[in-house]
C-alpha positions in Angstrom: 27.4 12.2 13.6 25.0 15.1 13.6 22.3 15.3 16.3 18.8 16.8 15.7 16.3 17.5 18.4 13.0 16.7 16.7 11.1 18.9 19.1 12.8 22.0 17.5 11.8 21.0 13.9 8.6 21.9 12.1 6.1 19.3 10.9 7.3 19.8 7.4 11.0 19.4 8.4 10.2 16.2 10.3 8.2 14.8 7.4 11.0 15.5 4.8 13.7 13.9 7.0 11.6 10.8 8.0 10.1 10.2 4.5 13.5 10.4 2.8 15.4 8.3 5.4 12.9 5.5 6.2 13.2 4.0 2.8 12.4 2.1 0.7 8.7 1.9 1.5 6.2 -0.4 -0.1 3.3 1.3 -1.8 -0.3 0.5 -1.2 -2.6 1.4 -4.1 -5.9 1.6 -2.3 -9.4 1.3 -3.9 -12.4 2.5 -2.0 -16.1 3.1 -3.0 -17.8 6.4 -2.5 -21.4 6.5 -1.3 -22.3 7.6 -4.9 -20.6 4.5 -6.3 -17.4 6.1 -7.6 -14.4 3.8 -7.4 -11.5 5.8 -5.9 -7.9 4.7 -6.2 -4.9 6.4 -4.5 -1.3 5.3 -3.7 0.1 5.6 -0.1 3.7 4.8 0.8 3.2 5.0 4.5 2.0 1.4 4.5 3.0 -1.9 5.8 2.1 -5.3 7.2 1.6 -5.3 11.0 0.9 -9.0 11.8 -0.5 -12.3 10.7 -2.8 -13.2 13.6 -5.0 -11.3 12.9 -3.7 -10.6 9.4 -3.6 -6.8 9.5 -2.1 -4.0 7.4 -1.8 -0.3 8.0 -2.1 2.7 5.8 -1.5 6.3 6.9 -3.1 9.2 5.1 -2.1 12.8 5.6 -4.8 15.4 6.2 -5.4 18.3 3.9 -4.3 21.6 5.4 -7.8 23.1 5.0 -9.3 20.4 7.0 -11.0 18.5 4.2 -10.6 14.7 4.1 -9.0 12.8 1.3 -11.4 10.7 -0.7 -9.9 7.5 0.5 -10.3 8.6 4.2 -13.9 9.7 3.6 -14.8 6.4 2.0 -13.2 4.2 4.6 -14.8 6.1 7.4 -18.2 5.8 5.7 -17.9 2.1 4.8 -15.1 0.5 6.8 -13.9 -1.2 3.6 -10.9 -0.9 1.3 -8.7 -3.0 -1.0 -4.9 -2.7 -0.9 -2.9 -3.5 -4.0 0.8 -3.8 -4.5 2.1 -2.0 -7.6 4.7 -3.6 -9.8 6.8 -2.3 -12.6 4.0 -2.9 -15.2 1.5 -0.6 -13.5 3.9 1.9 -11.8 3.0 4.8 -14.1 -0.7 4.2 -13.7 -0.3 3.9 -9.9 1.6 7.2 -9.8 -1.1 9.0 -11.8 -3.7 7.8 -9.3 -2.0 10.2 -6.9 -3.1 13.2 -8.9 -5.6 15.6 -7.4 -9.0 15.1 -9.0 -12.6 15.8 -7.9 -14.4 13.1 -5.8 -16.8 12.3 -8.7 -13.8 11.3 -11.0 -12.7 7.7 -10.8 -8.9 7.4 -10.9 -9.4 3.8 -12.0 -11.2 4.9 -15.1 -8.8 7.9 -15.6 -5.7 5.7 -15.9 -7.3 2.8 -17.7 -7.4 0.2 -15.0 -9.8 -2.8 -15.1 -11.7 -3.8 -12.0 -13.3 -7.0 -10.9 -15.8 -7.6 -8.0 -14.4 -8.3 -4.6 -15.6 -11.4 -2.7 -16.2 -9.9 0.7 -16.2 -6.1 0.3 -17.9 -3.6 -2.0 -14.8 -1.8 -3.4 -13.6 -3.8 -6.4 -10.0 -4.9 -7.0 -7.7 -3.9 -9.8 -7.1 -6.7 -12.2 -3.8 -5.4 -13.5 -2.2 -5.4 -10.0 -0.2 -8.5 -9.1 -1.6 -8.6 -5.6 -4.8 -7.3 -3.9 -5.9 -7.7 -0.3 -9.6 -7.2 0.5 -9.7 -5.4 3.9 -12.2 -4.6 6.6 -11.4 -1.7 8.9 -10.0 -3.2 12.2 -9.0 -0.1 14.0 -8.5 3.6 13.3 -6.2 6.2 14.8 -6.1 10.0 14.3 -3.3 12.4 14.9 -3.0 16.1 14.2 -1.7 15.4 10.8 -2.9 11.9 9.8 -5.7 9.3 9.6 -4.3 5.9 10.3 -6.3 2.9 9.2 -5.6 -0.7 10.2 -7.3 -3.2 8.0 -7.9 -6.9 8.5 -7.3 -9.0 5.4 -10.3 -11.1 4.4 -9.3 -12.3 0.9 -6.1 -12.3 -1.2 -6.1 -12.0 -5.0 -2.8 -12.8 -6.7 -1.5 -13.3 -10.2 -1.5 -17.0 -11.2 2.3 -17.3 -11.4 3.0 -15.8 -8.0 2.0 -18.3 -5.4 2.5 -22.0 -4.8 -0.7 -22.9 -3.1 0.7 -26.3 -1.8 3.6 -24.7 0.0 2.1 -21.2 0.4 5.3 -19.7 -1.0 5.7 -16.7 -3.2 7.7 -17.1 -6.4 9.8 -14.0 -6.0 11.4 -14.5 -9.4 8.1 -13.5 -10.9 7.4 -10.6 -8.5 8.8 -7.1 -9.2 7.0 -4.6 -7.0 8.2 -1.0 -6.9 8.9 1.0 -3.8 8.9 4.6 -2.8 12.3 6.3 -2.2 12.9 9.9 -1.1 11.2 12.9 -2.7 9.6 11.9 -6.0 11.9 8.9 -6.6 10.9 5.2 -6.9 13.0 2.1 -7.0 12.6 -1.3 -8.5 13.4 -4.6 -6.7 15.5 -6.4 -9.2 18.9 -6.1 -7.5 18.5 -8.8 -5.0 20.9 -11.0 -2.9 20.5 -13.6 -0.2 22.3 -13.9 3.2 22.2 -17.6 3.7 24.1 -18.1 7.0 21.5 -20.6 8.3 20.7 -18.3 11.3 17.6 -16.7 9.9 14.8 -16.8 12.5 13.0 -20.1 12.1 13.8 -20.5 8.4 17.4 -21.3 7.9 18.7 -21.0 4.3 16.1 -19.6 2.0 16.2 -19.6 -1.8 16.2 -16.1 -3.2 13.4 -17.0 -5.7 10.7 -17.8 -3.0 10.0 -17.0 0.6 
């Protein structure tokens, strides 16, 4: 086993190692609304669920070296609102293109051909083509030397009709194929699945692979 003292590494070296080893990571495709009414969309793989009571998620945005804020950070700081989408195989290419650098007045949603619908509790709209969308209000924010970290409280969930059994509140995983971020510029799909049904899962016992 090799041993690396992180205090001796540069920021870039730490990033490359962490981002390529802590994988796969779910991808948040985030929509925000600028003060001028432009719908911004950008993907972030430093993202995850933090808890259910309150229902909160976290997105982490790197800062530009020249000190300028990313459009997503600017909009969240101004409005305290954002919508988190999970990208599946069907919209993976469009999601990836939303990561391109474009001027603030350009809407990535329009650029890649997404369709939006009005959210129910926040001003940023949600993307119709995404299988899942969470309307979020800013719950807490953190700032480090390299990042803005936003924790959002989920207010509403939008999901494709075939994904959720509303009586059992279970997800039909056989209909859900999100993509995840791997190291460098690589993505992976989620089709190669298996279950470990030893009856010892915390509070659940045996769980069918097609729903959770």
